[in-house]
N, C-alpha and C positions, 0 to 999 in steps of 0.2 A: 486206680493206681496213678494214672497220669495227672489227675487233679491234685492228689496228695503231693506229687513231685513238684508241681508248679508252685504250690503253697510254700513248700520247703525252700525253693529257690528264692522266692520273694523275701522270706524271712532272712536268708543269708545276705541279701543285699539291703539290709535295714538302713544303711547310711544313705542310700540313693545317691551315690557318687555321680557327679556330672560326667557325661560321656567322653569329653576330651580333656579332662583335668589330668595333669601329670600325676604319676604315682608318688613322686617325692618332691618336696620343695627344696630349692637350693639353700645353702646355709646363710649367705649374707643377705639380710633384708635391707634394701636400699631406699625404699619409698613407701609412704603410707598416706592415704588421704580419705576423709569421710565424704560421702555424698550427703545431700541435705537430709535424707531420711535415716541417716546413721549407718548405711551400708559402707563397709570398709574395703578399700582397695589396697592391695599389697603388691610390691615388686620385689623380686628376689634374683640373686645371681650367685654363681660360684665358678671357680676356675677348675676346668676339667682338662688335664693334659696341658696343652698350649693354648687353649681357647676358653672363653667364658661362655657359660650357658645361663639362660634366664627363664623366668616364668612370671605370670601375673595371676593374682587370685582375688576372688570376691567373697566376702563374708557378710551374710545378713546379720549374724550375731558376732560382733567383734571379739567377744570373750572366747570364741571358739578358735580364733587364729592363734598360732599357725598350723593347727591340725588339718592335714590334707583331706582327711575323710569327711570333715564337717564343712568344707567350703561350699558355696553356692555355685561357683563356676571357677574355672582355671584353665590356663593354656600355656604350653611351652613356646618360648620364642626362639628365634634362630641365633641370637647372640645375647650377651648380658644386658640386663635392664638397668639403666643408670637413673632413670626418672620415669614416673608414671603418674598421670593426672586425669581426673574426671574432666571431660570437655563438654559433656551434656549428661542428661539423665541416663543414657545408655551408652554413650561414647567414651572411650578411654584413649588417651595419647601416651605413647611410650617412646622414650629416648633410648637409643641403643648404642652399645659400644662399637658397633659396626659403622656408625656414622649415619644411621637411618632414623627417620621418624616413622612411627607406625600408628595407624588408627584402627582400633578394634571396637566392635559393637556387641552389646549383649542381645541375644536372641533366644527364642524357644523358652519363654517364661523366665528369662535371665539365667538359664542354666547352661548356655552355650556362648562362647566368645568367638566371633567371626571377624577375620581380618578384612578390613575395607581397603587399606592400601599400605604399602611399605615403600618409602622413597629414600633412596640412598643419595643424599645431597651433600652432606658434610664429608670432608676428607679425613676426619679423625673422630674420636669418641664424642657423641652428643652428651654434654655434661648436664644440661638443664633444659626443661620444657615448661612453658607457661601459656595456658590458653588465654585468649583475649576475651574481654567482656562481650557477651552475645553469642559465644560458641561458634562463630564463623571463621575464626582464624587462630593462629598460635605463633609463638616466637620460640626459637631454639638457639642455644649457644653451644660452642664446641671447643675442643682442644685445638682445632685448626685456626683459632683466633677469630672466627667469623660468627656473625649473628644472622639468622635467616628468619624472615617473616613469611608465614604460610597462609595461603587461602585453602582451607580444608575442603570447600566445595569443589574447587578445581584440582585438588589433590597435588598441589605443587607449591614450591617456594617461589614467591613473586618478587622478593627483594633480598639482596645480600648486602650486609654492612661489614666494613673492614676496619672499624675505628680502633679496636683493641690491638695492641702489639704483642700481647701474650694470651694464653688460653683464657677463654671466657668461663668464669666460675658459676655465674648465676644470672638469669634474666627473670624479671617479674613484671607482668602486665598489670596496668592499673585496673582495679576492680570496678571502676565506673566509666572510664574513657578508653575506648578501644584504640585510640590513636597514640596513647602514651605507654611507654614501658621503661624500665630501668635495667641497667646491666652493670656488672662488676667483673673485674678480671685480675689475673695475676700481674698485670702491669701496674696495679695499685690504683686504678681509676674507677670511679663510680660515675656512670653516664646516664643522663636523662634523655630519652628519645621521644620525638614527636614526628610521626609519619606524615603529618600534614605539611612539613617543611622539607621539601625534596633537596634544596640546596645545602642546608645545614641542619640535618635532623637531630644531631646530638649536641648536648651541652654538658659541660663537666660540673659535677657537684663536688665542692671542695671537701676534702677529708683532712683530718689533722695530721695523719702520718701516711703520706702516699707511698713511702718505702715499705710499709706493712700492708700486704695485699688484703683487700676485702674478700671475703669468701662466700657471703650469702647476703641477700637483700630482700626485703618485703615491704609492702605498702601498709600504712595505717588504714583500717577499714572505714573510718569515718572522716579523717582529715585528708583532703585530696593532695596536699602538698607535703605530707609527713611520711617519711620512710624510716625503716630501721635496717641497720646492716651490722654484720659481725665480721671479725678479721682473724688473721693468723695468730695473734697474740691472745685470743680469748676475750677480746673486748666487744661490748655491744654498744652501739651508738644509735640514738633516735634524733632525727634532724628534720626541721621544717625548712625545705630548700627555698621557699619563698619568703620566709620570715626573717626577722632580725635577731631573734633570741639565739643565744649560743646553743650548740647541740648538747644533749644529755649523753654522758658516756660513763660506762662502768666496766671494770675488769671483772668479768663474771666467771671465766673458766681459766684453767692453767694451760690449755692447748687450744687449737683452732676451733672456731665456731662452725658447725656444719650446716645448721639450718635455724631459721627463726619463724615463728608463727604467732600471729595475733589471734586472740579469742574474739568472739562476736558480742561481748558485753558492751554496754553503753560506754563504759570506760574500760577499754580492752586490756587484758593481761597479755604479756609477751612471753612466750616459751622459747627457750634457747637450748640447743643441744651441741655436744662437742666431742672431740676425740679424747677428752679426759673422762669419758664414759658417764657423764652426768647429764641429768635433765634439770633445768632451772626455770622457774616461773618468776617473772618480775612484774611489779605493779606499775602504774603510770608514772611513778617517781623513780623507776628502775631499782626499787628496793626488792630484795629477794623474799618471796613468799613461800617457795617450795624448792627443795633440792633433793633429788633422788639419785642415789648412786648404785642402784641395783644392776645396771647394765655391766657386763663383763668384757665388752669390747666397744669399738667406736660406735657412737649413736649417730644414725644417718638420716633419720626423718622423724618429724613430729607433726601432729595435726590435732585440732580441736573438734569436738562434736559441735554441730551447728546449734543455733537458737539460744545463744547466751549460756551455754552449758559450762559447768565447772570441771568437766572431764576432758582430758587429753590423752593421746596415745603416742608412744614412742617405739621405734624399732631400730635394730642395729645389726652389726656383723656377728653378734653372739646368738642370732636367731631368736631373740626374745621379742615378744610383743607385750609391752607393759602399759597398763592403764593407770592413770594418775588422777586424783581428785583434789582440787584446790579448795581451801577454805573460802567460802563466799565473802568473808570479812576482808579478804585480800583485795577485793575490788574497791576502788576509791571513787564513788559516784560524784564527788565534788571536783575531781580533777578535770582540767581541760586539755591535758596532754595525751 
């Protein structure tokens, strides 16, 4: 009888739900990022009473997201999750609306998320997190108008910058040089930072309309001096900040751009998402190759599968995790942009 009872209990737990995964995922999906092997990281938040709650989730099969029962690992956080990024194969960085940076690590065959540290260094919401090349550090930006550079091995912020006069919207570390990162803020400025220059680490990248705030920025994966940024008016700009050619600019959305992401193709495609609830993919000439309007609320994060994949995933405040496939013909192998 005892043996039969045990067998029955195993069958009832057929989903093999991770031990510390929350029972329910919050409605607003705020971040999504693929690991190199295709494992998907999700960050979620929702307002409960007067405070925000959050959680992070790991899916071996991205098509099973956001089903809580089918996650590989998940954990509740103490506040809302504003940004979540892979910092190593098992390490995850989380930006919190409490002003904290959190480092979590996968353990127990990647079915358990363990908190390594939570450091409350910012005086307002952490709006953006970007790991540095090499996984030894990270940069955060906040509504407190400050940027902090972190040494993750020391579990502390080692430098604080005050160059922005309004909240910092986005920071993006160079994919190849751990000394460089870019920031943009509601003060209308895009700044290039070089940590090797202690006296004047920041230099301004000229934008056409400084009165229109840039909202997000990202690096070109192959050209070390090329960046892309979006703004409040829904425009996307690609600019070589060391070159003499004029910037490429297109009006892509009817509302603010929330995030940009380059694919890993030899001539990468650029995905753009917006408060207009659309996902758009542009080729190297900034010509539209895909537009998806299935989202029913603000689209908040977009990411590409690694390895030159034509597949990208978007998430939003509608709790949808949508997978998109771009026609391979959209890639322009003869382009140098």
